[in-house]
N, C-alpha and C positions, 0 to 999 in steps of 0.2 A: 582282587578276589583271592581266595585261599589257594595254596600251591596245588597244581593239578597233580593227578596220579602219576603222570609221566615224570614230572619234575621231582617228585618225592623218590621215585624209583631211580632216577638218574643220580641224585645225591647219594642214595644208599649204595648204588653200584660203584660210584667213585670212591667212597670211603672204604668199601670192601676191597677194591683193587689196590688202594693205598696200603691197607693193612696187610694184604697178601704179599705185596712188594717188600714190606718191612721184614717179613718172616722168611723170605727166600734166601737160602744160601748164606755164606759168610760166617765169620766167627762171631761168637756171642759178644756183645758190647761189654766193655769194662765197667767197673763200678762208677768210675768218673764219668763215663759217657751216660750211664743211667741217671746219675744225679743231674747232669746238664740237661738231659732230655726232659726230666720231670720238672725242672725249674723253668724251662722255656714255655711261654704261653702257647696253647693249642692253636690259637688263631694265626700264629706266625709260621705254622707248619705248612709247607707247600705240598699239595696233592698232585701226583703225576699219574696219568693213565693214558692208554692208547685211545686215539680218537675213534677208531673202529669199534671199540667196546662201548662207546657212548652213542653210536649211531642209532641203535634201535630205539633210543629214548628221545632223540632230537630230530628225527626225520619224519616229515609229513607222509602219511601213507597214501595220499592222493597224488601228489606230484613227485614223491620220492626225493625231494630236496630238503635242505635244512629249513626249519620253521622261520617264516617271515611274518611278522604281526601274529604271533602265536595266539590262537583262539581256542578256548575249551568249551565243550558242550556241558552245560551244568547238570544234565540228567545222568550222564555216564562218565564224565570227567576225561573223555578222550580229546586229544589236542591235535589241531591241524593249522595250516596257514589260513589266514582269514579269507583271502580271495578264493582258495580252494574249497573250503567248506561252504562258503556262500554260493558258489557256482553249483556245488553238489546239491544243495537244498532247493535249487530251482527245479530239479527233476524229481527228487525223492525226499521223504521226510524222516528217513532213518539214518542212524549213525553208520558210517562206512565200515567201522571195525566190528562193533557188537550187534549191529542190525536192530537196535532198539528203536521203537517209534519215539522220536524226540518230541514232536508236537503234532497234533492232528491237523492244525490249520496254519500255524506260523512258526516253523522251527527256528527262524532267525532270532526269536525272542529268548531262546535258551543259550545263545552264544555269549560268552564272557571273555574279555581280553585277559590273556595270561601273561602278565608282565614279568612274573618270576621266571617262567620258562624262557621267555624271549631274552631276558637278561643273561640267563645261563648260556643260551646258545651263542649270543654275541661274545661272551667271554671265552667260550670253549673253541669256537671256530674262528681262527685268526683271519681277519680281513673281510669277514662276511658283512659286518655293519657298514664299513666304509664302501664296499661294493654296492650295497643296497641304497645307501644315501646317494651315490653317484648315479645309479639308475633312476632314482626318483627325480634328481635334478635334470637329467637328460629328458625324462618324460615331460616335465613341465615346460622345458625349453622347446621341445618338439611341438607341443600343443599351443605354444604361445601364451601360456597361463602363468601368472605370477605365483611363485611357490610360497605358500604361507610359512611365516617364520615360526619356529618352535620356541616356546618360552623357555628361558634358562631358569636354573634353580634359584638364582638371586631374584629374578623377576617374580617367580612364584612366591618366594618368601616375602616380597614387598607388598603383596596383595593385602588390602585391608582385612583384618579378622572378621569384621561384620559382613564384608562382602563374601568371604569364604563361607560363612554360615548360611548366607542367603542362597549361595549356589548349591549347597547340600540339601536345602529344603525342597521337597517336592512341589512342583508347580501345579497346584490343585485346580487352577482355573483352565489349564490347557491339557493336563494329563489326568484322565479319569479312569480308574480301575474299578469296574463294577463289582460289587460284593454280593455274596449269596450266604444266607444263613440256613443251616440244616441241623438235624439231630442225628447222632451216630450212636446206635444202641446195639447191644449184644442180642443176637438171635437166640431165643430160648429153645435149645435142642439138648438132647441127652449128651451129645458129644461135646458141645461147647460148655456145658455146666462145669466141668472139671478143668478144662484146658485154658479157658479165657475168662477174664474178669470184666466186669462192667466198668465203664469209664465214670469217674467221679463227676466230671462235667461233660455231659453228652452234647451240649449245645455249642456249635462251632460257627464262626463267621470267617469267611476267607474270600479270595478272588474267584470269580466265575471261571477263570482260566485254569484253576487248579484241577489236576486230574485224579482219577481213582488211585493211581500209583502214589501220589502225594498223600492221599488218605491212608493207604497201606503203610507208608513209611511213618506217618504220624502214629498209627496204632502200634507198629513194631517198637517205636520208641517208648510209648506210654505203657505198653503191656510187657515190655522186655522180651520180645520175640527174637528168635535168631535171624530171621529173614522177613522182609515185607511180604514175600510170596506165601508165607505160612498162613495167611488169612484171606478169606474171600469177602468181598464187599457186595452187598445185594441191595437192589431197589425193587420193592414189591415182589420179592421172592426170586428175582432174576439176577444171576451173577453178572456183575459189571466188568467189562474189559478194562485193563489197567490204563489204556490210552484214552478212555473216555474223559472228557472234561465234565465238571459239575454242571455247567450250563447245558451241555448236551444231554446229560442224564435227566435234568429237571424238565427239559422240553420234550424229550422223546420217550422217557420211561416213566417219569412221575406223573406228568400231565394233570396236576391238580392245582387248585388255587391256594391251598394251605401250604404250610412249610414243608420243604423236602425232608424226607426221613430215609436214612440209610441204615442198614443193619450189617453186622459182621459175624463171622463164624470161622472155625478152623477150616483150612483148605480141604476140600473133598476131591479125591481122585475118582473119576468115573471110568470104568472099564467098558470098552465097546465089545 
């Protein structure tokens, strides 16, 4: 998956710390040093920073230890240890950091392995990878279970290309993602006439598990809005909560046999 928000901040912080270290104290480099520095490839430059400065970016906020099997929530891009966030989702369905509702029924579907972050953690924290591998071996030995061998890079490269393509293709006979078609039209109000445009293609087909928040993000992208929250999504005149799935809206709010129809308008603030 793409780099998580924490991984991007960590890289930026490391580069900033390295830059500030170069500018601290000492005489100005000579012209010869300048020429040598400019000729050296940037990739050969070693970046040094204190581990405590990186801790806010590589520590799980649930167990307060370094990330192990770093896993990111796709809805908000916050990262945790896989075992920690899975146990957390047994009780609640919100992110432990930002408290956003991840998924109304199955939050585990929003979890994605963050290999970029885990690679950074193993490179930054000396001995962490070897310690975790030792714990894993001890666990399998204690349980009397044969530890599955991890494929090496050479073994991965030796896989037949046709077999690789077959693995990437979705198994349509076993994994079925039900689809829903609906129309998304601009609500004709005096306020929306100037602020929002109508979509060129208002007919949309997507997964029934998509939420109103996904629809808002789609509109923000299409209509060049600053934030997804700048628009309200309505069904039969009722504002829909961003955590509602399209399947839930169709069954509980639309309740008609014909195609689902949603409307949008600029966000309205109601004063109590």
